[in-house]
N, C-alpha and C positions, 0 to 999 in steps of 0.2 A: 201185555205191556209194550208200548211203542217206544222206539229210540229216535232221538232228534238227530237228523243228518245235517252235515255242513261243517264249516270251520268255526271254531270258537271266536267270538268277538273280543277285541282288546278293549278293556274297560279303563285302561290307564289314561292319564291326562294328556291332552294334546298341547305340545309346546308351542308358544306363540312364535310366529315366523316360519312355521313348517306346514306342509300339506300332507295328507295321507298318501302313502305310496300305493300304486296300482296293484291290486291283487292281495292286499293285506291291510290290516288295520293300523300298522305302524306308521308313525309320521315320518315324512321325508323332509330334508332340508329344502328351503325355498331357493329358487334359482338366484334371487337377488341377495347377495351377501350383505351383512350388516356393516355399515361404515365404521371405520375406526373411531371417529369422533362423531356422534350422532348429532342431528340437527338440534340446535338450541344450546350446544356446549361451546359455541364460539366465544361466549363471554368469559371463558377461562383465560383467554389471552387479553381481555380488555384492560387489566391494570398495566401490563407491559406496553400496550398500544398507547394508552393515555400518557404514560411516562415518556415515551419517545416523542409524542406530539407536543407535550408541554415543555420538555427539557431541550429538545433539539429543534424541531420545526418552528415552534412558537417563538423561541429565543432568536432563531435565525431571522424570522420575519420581522421581529422587533428591531434587530440590528440593521436590517435592510431599510426599515422605515427611517431610521436616523440618518441614513446616507443622503437623504434629500432635505436635510435640515442644516441649520447653522448652530446646533446646540453645542455649548461649551462645557457641559457637565453640571452646570449650576443654573437654576432659573429657567425662564421660558425660552422657547426657540421658535423660529420661523421656518416655514417651508421655502426652500430656495430652488426647488426643481433640480435641474441638471447642472447647477453651477459648480458643485463639488467635482463632478466628473470632467467638466471643462477645465477646471483648475488642475486636475491631474494631468490632462493632456498638454497643458501649457507649462507645467513645472518640470524643469530639467532634472531635478532630483528624483521625482517620481518616475520619469522615463528611464533614468539610470537604474533605479531599483527594479523596474520591470525587466530591463535587459539582464541585470545580474541574476534575477530570479530564473529567467528562462535558461541562461547559461548554466547555472548550477543544476537546474532540474534535468536538462537533457544530458549534460555531462555526467551527472549522477546516474541517470538511467542507463547510458551506454556503458560506463565503467563498471558498475555493479553487475550488470547482466553478462558482460563479456568475461570478467574475472570470475564471477560466480559459476558460470557454465564451465569454464576451464577447470576450476577446482573440483566441480562435481564430476567431470569426466575423469580427472586424475584419481579421485578418491572413490570411484564407483565400485569396482569389484576386485581388482587383482592385487593392489598394494596391501601388504600385511599389516602395516601400521595405520590403515585408513580410519579405523574407529577413533584412535587417539587424535589423529590429525583433524578429523571432523569436529571433535570437541574443542580443540584449540582454536580452530578457525571460527567456530560459532560463539566462543566465549565473549568477544567484544559486544555482541548483540544484546546481551543481558545487562551490560553495564550502563550506568547513567550517561546520557550524552554530555552533560555538563562536566562530569568527572573526566571523561575521555578527552574532552576539549581542553581542559586545564592541563592534563598531562601532555598533550600535543603542543600546547602553548609553551610549556617548558622546553620541549624538544626543538621548537622553532625559534626559541630565544637566540639573540645574537651571541650570547655566551653559552648556548645550549649544546647538547650532544651532536646535533646535526652539523652545526658549523665546525665542531671539533673534528668530526669525521672528514669534512671537506678540507680542513687544514692539514690532516694527515696525508691526504692524497695530493697536496699541493695546489688546491683551489682556494679562491678568495671566499671569505665568509659572506653571507647574504643577510639582508634584513627582510626575512621572509614575510612577516606580518606588517611591516611598515612600508613595503613596496607596493604601490597600487596594482602592479601587474601580477606579482607573485602572491599577494594576499588572497585573491579569489581562488587561485589554484590550491593554495594551502587549505582553505576551507573545504574545497571539493575533495581533497585527499583524505581529510579527517572524516568527512561524511561517508565516503566509499569504504574506508578501512573498517569502520564500525558496522556497516550494514551488509557487506559482501557475504558474510557467513550465513545470513538469513536467505539470501538468494541462492547460495550453494545448497542449502537444505531443500528449498523448493525444487531445484533441478534434480537433486538426488532422488526425490520422490517421483519425479517424472521418469528418470532413467530406470527406476526399479520396475516400471511397467514394460520395458523393452525386453522381449525374450532374447536371451543370449544365443539361442539356436539360429535366429534369423541373421544375426551378425556373423556367426560362424559359417553359415551357408553362403552368405555374400562374400566372405573372405576366401572360401574355397572356390568360388566362381571367378575369383580374380579381381574383385572390386577393391579399389584402393581405400585407404583410411578416410580420405576426404569424401569419396563417393558414398561410403557407408555412413559417414556423419551427415551428409547432405540428404540422402534419400531414405535413411532408416531412423537415425537418431532425432534429427530436427522434426520430422512429422510426428514422431511419437511423443515428443515433449512440447508440442505446440500449446496444450493447455497450461503447462507450467510457464511457458514464455509469456502467455497472456496475463497470468496471475502476477508473476514477478515484475513485469513491465508496468502494470497498473499500480501496484504498491509503490514501486520506486519512483514513478512519475509523480504521484500524489505527495509522497514524502519529500521529494526534491523541491516541489513547488512551495511547500509550506515550511521550508527550513528556517529555523529560528535559533535554537539553542547553540549550535556550533558557531554561528556568526556572532551572537552576543558574547559568548565566552572568549572567542579568539580575538576578534577585532572590534566588537561593538559597532560594526558598520563602517569603520574607517579602513584605511586612512583616507580622509577627505571624501567619504561616501563611496569608496571604491568597492566595498563589499556589502553595501546596503541592499536589502531585499524588501519585497512588499510586506512580508510578515514583520520584519524589524521596524519598517516605517510605520506600519499600523500601530505598533506598540508605542513608538515615540510620539506620533501625532496625537494619540488618544490619551496616554497616561502621563507623558512628560510635558506636552504642550497644551493639553486640554482641548484639542480640536476634535471633539467627539464626532461631529458630523463629517468632517473630512476623513478621519480615521475609519469611520463606518463605510464611507464610499470606497476607500482603498481595500477594506476587507471584503466588500461585496464584489469588487473587481477581481480580487484574488479567487474568490469562490467561483465566479463565473469562468475564469480561466481554467481552474482545476476541473470543473464540470465538462467544459468543451474538450479539453485535451484528453480527459479520461474516456469520453465517448468516442473520439477519433481513434484513440489507441485501441480500444476494444474492437472497433470496426476493422482496423488494420490487422490485428492478431487473432481474430476469431477463426475458428475451424470451418473451412468451406467445404469439407468433404461430405 
């Protein structure tokens, strides 16, 4: 009787995507790993893509088309080319709205980022009541802008609490929302008061990535507080600066609720912005073509400033 010499062969099934290993009949994994979403599964995202295209981009394109017409909201319309944009440049009210929009946007950007960063630094690690204070500073963010604005409108009233406090310290009461100079500042204060808490949270997330050992080592080496802030803290929170600046810039450019609730664009157009003028021209005066031109101008301004801001605050390391 003879014996068969050699290794037994593996008769098990070979798994697709594997190759037999050298020296054995067992399959080995292929060098090319299977992708997380295989080819042909892209259509899973197709409903969301179509929804974004139809609701956002198609609607925006339709609105941009009306910017070159004289449509009044009823009946036919004619294409007038760039006449609406020429009218914007020749209209003192539109130029004033543009100036007010830029003032509120950049004032809002600077004020929220400076105060938000200071709050984040103060409530970062050492203060025992920091968790409670974080909640208190963040609470206005979740409130309705209209509700907050009406509360502040009561505070700014001539017979309101703010003028009562000024009277107690011997100062004259002010017509905060009726003064063309003070009204715009009052709107800016309300905007910043409600949104600074969100900026604080963004900077707290950035400060959490800064190792405390680095700051302690720099302090032991004799670095001052300013030098530690400039050379350690700021480079570490640069992504947070970019995010917070972009969000605040866009939100400041499209401010609407606070202006309508506090002043309605007055007094005498002193607080009128592009967003409020779009609303009035479109829905109050039925100048849909002119309102669409203003909206398109505001969209272009937001896009340009957002791109420039991203270029300025990007990480170049």
